[in-house]
DRENNUDREN-10240 format. One record per residue (C-alpha): x negated, y, z; residue in one letter. Coordinates in steps of 0.05 Angstrom, whole numbers, plus 32768, in hexadecimal, padded with zeros to 4 digits. Each point is the difference from the previous one (the first is absolute). Last residue first. Layout:
X | Y | Z | A
...
//
This chain:
78A3 | 88E2 | 87A9 | X
7FD4 | 8039 | 801A | X
7FF4 | 7FE3 | 8045 | X
7FF9 | 7FBA | 7FE3 | X
7FC9 | 8018 | 7FD2 | X
7FD9 | 801A | 803C | X
800A | 7FC0 | 8026 | X
7FEC | 7FD6 | 7FC4 | X
7FC0 | 8029 | 7FF7 | X
7FEE | 7FF4 | 8049 | X
800D | 7FB6 | 7FF8 | X
7FD7 | 7FFC | 7FC0 | X
7FC5 | 8022 | 8021 | X
8004 | 7FD0 | 803B | X
8004 | 7FC5 | 7FD1 | X
7FC3 | 8017 | 7FD9 | X
7FD8 | 800B | 8040 | X
8012 | 7FBB | 801A | X
7FEE | 7FDE | 7FBE | X
7FBD | 8022 | 7FFF | X
7FF2 | 7FEE | 8048 | X
8011 | 7FB8 | 7FF3 | X
7FD3 | 7FFE | 7FC3 | X
7FC6 | 8019 | 8029 | X
800D | 7FD0 | 803A | X
800B | 7FC4 | 7FD3 | X
7FC5 | 7FD6 | 8019 | X
801C | 800B | 8046 | X
803C | 7FD4 | 7FF0 | X
7FEE | 7FC6 | 802D | X
7FF6 | 8033 | 8038 | X
804C | 800A | 8003 | X
8010 | 8047 | 8016 | X
7FD4 | 802A | 7FD3 | X
8025 | 7FE4 | 7FC4 | X
8043 | 7FE8 | 801B | X
8026 | 8037 | 7FDA | X
7FE7 | 7FE1 | 7FBF | X
8036 | 801B | 7FD2 | X
8029 | 8040 | 8005 | X
803F | 800B | 7FD7 | X
802A | 803E | 7FF3 | X
8042 | 7FF2 | 7FDC | X
802D | 8037 | 7FE6 | X
8049 | 7FEE | 7FF5 | X
803A | 8027 | 7FE3 | X
8032 | 7FD5 | 8025 | X
8036 | 7FD5 | 7FDE | X
8013 | 7FD3 | 803B | X
7FFA | 7FBF | 7FD9 | X
7FC8 | 800F | 7FCE | X
7FD9 | 8035 | 8027 | X
8004 | 7FED | 8049 | X
8010 | 7FB6 | 7FF9 | X
7FD5 | 7FED | 7FC5 | X
7FC6 | 802C | 8015 | X
8003 | 7FE0 | 8046 | X
7FFD | 7FBA | 7FE1 | X
7FC6 | 8012 | 7FD3 | X
7FDB | 801E | 803C | X
800A | 7FC5 | 802F | X
7FEB | 7FC1 | 7FDC | X
7FB7 | 8016 | 7FFD | X
7FDC | 7FBE | 7FEE | X
7FFF | 8010 | 7FB6 | X
7FB6 | 8012 | 7FFF | X
7FE0 | 7FE1 | 803E | X
7FC0 | 7FEA | 7FDD | X
7FF6 | 8046 | 7FE3 | X
8008 | 8010 | 7FB6 | X
803D | 802C | 8008 | X
8006 | 801E | 8046 | X
8010 | 7FD6 | 803E | X
7FC8 | 8019 | 802D | X
8007 | 7FEF | 8049 | X
8022 | 8022 | 803B | X
8038 | 801B | 7FD5 | X
8024 | 8042 | 8007 | X
8042 | 8019 | 7FE4 | X
801B | 8047 | 7FFE | X
8042 | 8008 | 7FDC | X
8014 | 8047 | 7FF0 | X
8049 | 800C | 7FEF | X
801E | 8037 | 7FD6 | X
804C | 7FF8 | 7FF8 | X
801A | 7FF0 | 7FBA | X
8034 | 7FCD | 8018 | X
7FEE | 7FEE | 8048 | X
8041 | 7FD9 | 8010 | X
8003 | 7FDC | 7FBE | X
803E | 7FDA | 8016 | X
8000 | 7FB5 | 7FF2 | X
7FFA | 7FED | 8049 | X
8040 | 8027 | 8011 | X
7FF6 | 8015 | 8048 | X
7FDA | 7FF2 | 8040 | X
7FEC | 7FBA | 7FED | X
7FCD | 801A | 7FCE | X
7FE2 | 802E | 8035 | X
7FFE | 7FC4 | 802F | X
7FDB | 7FD5 | 7FCE | X
7FCE | 8037 | 7FF2 | X
7FF2 | 800B | 804A | X
7FF7 | 7FB6 | 800C | X
7FD0 | 7FFC | 7FC6 | X
7FD9 | 803A | 801C | X
7FF8 | 7FE1 | 8045 | X
7FF1 | 7FBC | 7FE0 | X
7FC4 | 8021 | 7FDF | X
8001 | 7FF8 | 7FB5 | X
7FCF | 7FCE | 7FE4 | X
7FB8 | 7FE7 | 7FFB | X
7FF9 | 7FF4 | 804B | X
8011 | 8048 | 800F | X
7FFE | 8038 | 7FCC | X
800B | 8045 | 801E | X
8041 | 8029 | 7FFA | X
7FFC | 804B | 800B | X
8040 | 801A | 7FE1 | X
800A | 804A | 7FF3 | X
8045 | 8018 | 7FEB | X
8019 | 8044 | 7FE6 | X
8047 | 801B | 8000 | X
8015 | 7FD3 | 8039 | X
804A | 7FF3 | 800C | X
8000 | 7FBE | 7FD9 | X
7FCA | 7FE2 | 802C | X
8021 | 8014 | 8041 | X
8044 | 7FE9 | 7FE6 | X
7FE4 | 7FBB | 7FEF | X
7FDF | 7FF9 | 8044 | X
803E | 8016 | 8025 | X
802D | 7FD2 | 7FD7 | X
7FD4 | 7FC4 | 8010 | X
7FFF | 8013 | 8049 | X
804B | 8007 | 8004 | X
8008 | 7FBC | 7FDD | X
7FD0 | 7FE0 | 8031 | X
8024 | 801D | 803D | X
8043 | 7FE8 | 7FE7 | X
7FE4 | 7FBB | 7FF2 | X
7FE0 | 7FFB | 8045 | X
8040 | 8017 | 8022 | X
8024 | 7FC8 | 7FDC | X
802E | 800C | 7FC6 | X
8048 | 7FE9 | 8004 | X
8023 | 8043 | 7FF5 | X
7FD4 | 800D | 7FC3 | X
8012 | 7FBE | 7FDF | X
7FBF | 7FD8 | 7FF8 | X
7FDC | 7FF1 | 7FBF | X
7FDE | 8044 | 7FFD | X
7FF0 | 7FF9 | 804A | X
7FD4 | 7FC5 | 7FF0 | X
7FD5 | 802C | 7FD4 | X
7FF7 | 8032 | 8038 | X
7FF0 | 7FC8 | 8031 | X
7FCC | 7FE1 | 7FD1 | X
7FE0 | 8045 | 7FF7 | X
7FFF | 800F | 804A | X
7FDB | 7FC1 | 8017 | X
7FBA | 801D | 7FFC | X
8013 | 803F | 8026 | X
7FDD | 803B | 7FDF | X
7FB8 | 800C | 8013 | X
7FE9 | 803C | 8029 | X
7FB4 | 7FFF | 7FFB | X
7FFF | 7FE1 | 7FBB | X
8041 | 801B | 7FE3 | X
7FEE | 8047 | 8011 | X
8035 | 8033 | 7FEE | X
7FF6 | 804A | 7FF4 | X
802C | 803A | 7FEB | X
7FDD | 803F | 7FE8 | X
8027 | 8041 | 7FF9 | X
7FE6 | 8039 | 7FD5 | X
7FE2 | 803F | 801D | X
7FB8 | 7FF5 | 7FEB | X
8011 | 7FEF | 7FB7 | X
7FC0 | 800A | 7FD8 | X
7FCF | 7FF0 | 8037 | X
8032 | 7FCD | 801A | X
7FFB | 7FD7 | 7FC0 | X
7FB4 | 8000 | 8001 | X
7FFE | 7FEC | 8049 | X
8038 | 7FCD | 7FF5 | X
7FDB | 7FDD | 7FC8 | X
7FC0 | 7FFF | 8028 | X
8023 | 7FE3 | 803D | X
801F | 7FCB | 7FD3 | X
7FBA | 7FEC | 7FEA | X
7FEA | 7FF9 | 8048 | X
8040 | 7FD8 | 800E | X
7FEB | 7FCF | 7FCA | X
7FB9 | 7FFA | 801C | X
801A | 7FEF | 8045 | X
7FCD | 8004 | 8039 | X
802C | 802E | 802A | X
8035 | 7FC9 | 8005 | X
7FEC | 7FC1 | 7FDC | X
8045 | 7FDF | 7FF6 | X
800E | 802A | 7FC2 | X
8048 | 800C | 7FE8 | X
8007 | 804B | 7FF7 | X
803E | 8024 | 7FE8 | X
8000 | 804A | 7FF0 | X
8041 | 8023 | 7FEC | X
7FFA | 8047 | 7FE5 | X
803C | 802E | 8008 | X
8015 | 8040 | 7FDD | X
//
């Protein structure tokens, strides 16, 4: 049995989303210590920005006339799609950046779609944990309510298009304690962090028994 973990943070060891993913993996590995974990980091090892356009262009080009760039892009798209399909469990650590989906993540999604039939529900029924973090607070009733254009999009792709059995763990206010302008929210930030950490550990345990 294989678990695929994909991170997308650009913050390295300071990443709140990767911290949540670590908690999921710790709980999962405690139940399944011998199982294989495959990792990919879209933030520290980004996919080529031009690959998606080349893969799409290859679809309109006879195979014997494709450029080396098109051939390479098609192979990459098929590799990413196969990697996702081969996993029995999936953990995605995708933070919110500039109110939307990171371009690293969007590029990955586009290439996965280009690697096969885009209408195929390639994660049908598979358990997937999505971990998403936001520097501010976008919850109902806050001034930034509705500004998160990442999580709804990811839900639509992962659950509605790909058919996954999706669990979402969210953490707000990750910049509390980092940005002095948010110091008035230190207590709330700590509460939200603890709640997200507990939810991530629970998601990992549930994933192991799914």
